[in-house]
N, C-alpha and C positions, 0 to 999 in steps of 0.2 A: 457349039455350046460346051461340049466336053473338053475340047482343047482350051477354051477360055477358062474353064474351071481349074484345070491343071496349072494354067499359067498364073492365075491369081493365087492358088495354093502355094506354088513354088516361090512366089514373092513374099507372101504373108508369113509362111512358116518360119523362115530364118529370122524375120523381124520379131515374131513372137518369142522365139528362142533367145534372141539377143537383148530384148527389152529389159528383163529383170537385171541383166548384167549392167546395162547402161545406166540403170536407175538404182543401183545397189549401194551407192556411196552414202555414208553417214558420218556425222561429227559426234564423237563420243566424249563427253566431259570427263576429265580425269581429276581435276582439282580446281578449287576456287576459294574465295574469301580470304585473300591475303592483301595487306595494305600497300599494294604496289601496282603500278601500271606497267605491264610487260611490253617492251618494244624490241628487245634483243633476243634472238633465238638462234642457236647453232646446234644442229643435229649431226653428231659425229657418225653414228652407226645405228643399228636397230636396238641397241641397249643404252647408249650414252647420249645425253643431250644436256645442254646448258641454256639457262635463260637469264636475262638481266632486265632490271626495271628501275622505277623511280624509288627514291628514298634509300638508295644504296643497296637494294636487294639483289641477290644472286641465288640461283638454285641449280642443282645438278641431279639427274637421274642416271642410274646404272642398271636399271631393270626394265627398260622400255617404257618408262612413264608411270609405272605402278606406284612407286614411291619417290619422293623428292626430298633432298637435303637442302633446306633453306638457310640462308644467313643474311644478316644486315652487316655489311663490312664496317668494322669499327673505324671511326674517324671519317667515314664517307656517307653518313646518314642522310645528307642533303643532296647527294649526287644523283644525276639523271643518267643512268646507264642505258643509253639508247641502242647500243649494239654490242654484240659479243661474238668472237670468233674462237672456236675451240678446235684443238688438234687431236685430243685424246681425252681419257677420263682424268688426266692429271694436268694437262696444259691448256690454258685459255688466256685470251687477251680481251679486255673489256674497255670501252671508251665511255666517257661521260660528256654530255652536251652542257651548255651553259657556262657559267663562270664559277670556279675555274674550269677550263677544259682539261680533262684528265685521261691518261691511259694507265691501266693497272694490268699486271700479269701474275698468274699463278702457275707453278710447276708441280704442285703437290695436291691437286684436286680441290683447291679452294681453302685449304687449311690456313695458308698465309698468302697475302697479296703484296706485291711490290709495286710502288709507284714508278712508272717509267717515263712519264711526261706530265708536265703541269704548265698551264698558261693562264695567267690572270688577266690578260688583255681582253676586255669585254667585246672587242670586235671578232674574237674567235668563237665560233659555234660549230661544233662537230655534228654532221648529219648521218654519216654511215662509214663502215669500214669493211674491207674485203682483202683477201689474200690470194695471190697467184699460186703460192705454195707455202710451206711451213715457215719459210724464211722471209719471203718477199710480200709485203702488204702495203696498203694505202689507207688513208683516212681522207674523206671528202668533207669539206666544211662550206658554210655560207660565204658568198663573195666578200672580198675586201678590196676596195678600190677597183671595182669592175673586173676582178679576177677571182674565180672560185679558189678557195683554200684547198690545196692538195698536198698532203704530207705522205712521206714514204719511209718504210723500214726495210732493211735488207738483212736484219739479224733476228727475225722472229719477234719483233716488238720490243726489243731491248732499247733501241734508240730510234728517234724519229727526226726527220729533217724536211723542210719545206721543198717541194718540187720547184725548180727554177722556171718552168714554163707551164703554169697551170692554164686551164681553159678560160676564155673570156666570157664574162657574164653581161647580159643586157640589163638595162635599168629595171629595177624591181623584179629581177629574176633570182630564184634561189632553189635549193634542194630541200626536201622534206625529211626531217628526222623522225619518221613515222614507223618504220619497220626495218631499217637498215638495208633496204633493198632498192633505194634510188640509185645505188652505185654497185656495179658488178664487174668482176674480172672474169673473162672467159678466153682461154687460149692466148693469154698474154695481151689481150685487147681490153681497154678500159671502156666502160659504158656508163653514162650518167643521164638521168632524166630529171627535168626541172619543171618548176611551176611558178605561179605568181602572175605578173603581167604578161610574161612570155612562158611558153612551154616547149621544150626542145629535147631531143636526144643528141648527146654529144659522145663521139667515139674517138678512140686513139689506139693505134698499135703501141704496145708497151715499149718497143725499141725506137719509135719514131716521134719526132717533136710535133707533128701537125695534128690538129683536131678537125674532125668533120662535124658540122652542125646541121641538124634537120628540124624544121618546125613540126610540131605535133598537132593533130586536129582534136585535142582534148580541150575541155572547158578551161579557159584561162582569162584573166583580166584582174582578179582579186588575189590577195595573199593566201586565201584558203583554197585556191583552185590550181589545177594543173596535173602533171604526171607525178605520181608518188612512188611507183615501183616498176621494175622491168624483170622479166624472166627470159632466159635464152634457151630455145629448143634446138632441134636438129637443123632446121632450115629457116627459122624465123624467130623474131623477138616479140613477145607480148608485153604491152605497156598498159598499165591501169592507173586510175586516179579519179578525178572528179572534183567535187566541192565538199570538204568535210563539214562546212557549216550548214550545208543542205544535202545531207547524205542520202536522201531518198530520190534525188534527181538522177535520172537514168540516161540522159542523153550525153554523148561524148565522154564516156568514162573508160573506154578501152579502145585500143587500136592494134593492128598487126603490122609489124615493120620488117621488111627485108632490106639488107644493106647494099647488095650489089646487083643492080643499081638501087638507090634508095627508093623504096615504094612503100606507101602507107595504104592500108585497107581497113575500113570500118567493119565491125561485125554486123551481121544481119539481125542478131539478137544479142545485146550486150548484157553484162552483169546488172543486177537489180539494185543500182545505187552505188555510192562512193565505195572505192576499194583502195586500201592502203598498202596492199601487198599482193604479189602474184608469184607463183612458183611453178617451175616445169616439173612434171611428174614422169612421163614417159610417152613415147610415140607422139601422138597429137593431143595429149592430155595436159591441161594446165589447171591449177587451182588458184582462185583469188579469194581474198577476204577483206573485210572492213567493218565499220560500225553498222553498216546496213545488212550484213550477213555474208555468207560464203557461197561462192559460185564455182561451177566447173564447166570446162569445155572439153569435148571429146574429139573435136574436129579442127584443132589448131587455132581456135579463137573466133571462128565464124559464128557459132551459136553458143550461148551460155545458158546454164540452168542453175537456179538457186537450190542448194541442198541443205541450207541451214540459215535461220534468221537471226541467230545470236551474234552479238558484236565481238569481233576479234581485231587485233592490230597486225598480226604477223602470222605467216604460215611458211614452214620450211621442211624440205625433204632431206632425209639422211644423205650425207655425202658418200657414205659407203653402206648402202642398204636400202630398204624400202619404207622405213617408218616415216610418217608425215605428221608433224605436230602443228598445232595452232595455239596462240596465246594472246591475252588481252588484258583489259583492266580488271582490277580486283583480284590479281593473281590467278586469273583463269587460264587453265591449260587443257587442251583437248587433243584427241587423236582422230585422224581421218581414216576411216575404214573404206577400202575400195571393194 
């Protein structure tokens, strides 16, 4: 009996000690009530972050989110700035979905913006943008004639050209311009997740012409369904999505992907509803968010727990640092506290 008591104590005591840590995450609102829906978010370090949104709005913080310098870029008041990539507190590149499709760049902290690309062709619709480094980046767009639009820059966003061998799209398949994270670059490898009638993960080594295609077990069949975002951890990729028209639906909204060989595993407890963005934090920790709320996993995607019920569109961790921000409709910006 005494041995059994010590055994139970030895098991429970560490769990009691760790439980407050495991459940200490919280989402702290920093700002809201701005007339813009934020989809683009780039966190440079623990001080500097940029956001971009609808109606031509841009904002930057240089004090860790305490204060934000907002602007509505003159001449672009109708632009849908769905993604932004920043390299410092001075330099950033922003893209606009819709017509015209646009790319703007600043090198003076947003005081002035230069138009680097414009396309009035209504078949062009930009979904996401990412950079392998400060010079080399890509923009992903919806399919044109059964090929995803894929554009490339090799001079930091100054000029853009169409990639000659973009990935093939299936009928009624597209990417979502929901958080700028349906497309990621990691170690020179391109990753795309799609939705609609089909939902897939598409991968390509940056120096190779071949693409690999893998079907995903997420909800798909309608234009509102599929994979919306991916995040790349140490040994796995977490993919999230669902149905944004039915954001409380909880089945098939997340999956765990390992590439070599391609293996997909469903979580035992998934996020509570539709998620438009997922971000890798550290170790086995990932954060996801969407209109149904924000969720966290501490075990590499096997089990998820909702930590906040407020609606957000995007969550991003600092490229050089620990700060994690979330953003959404109504100019809402929040900080994740771990």
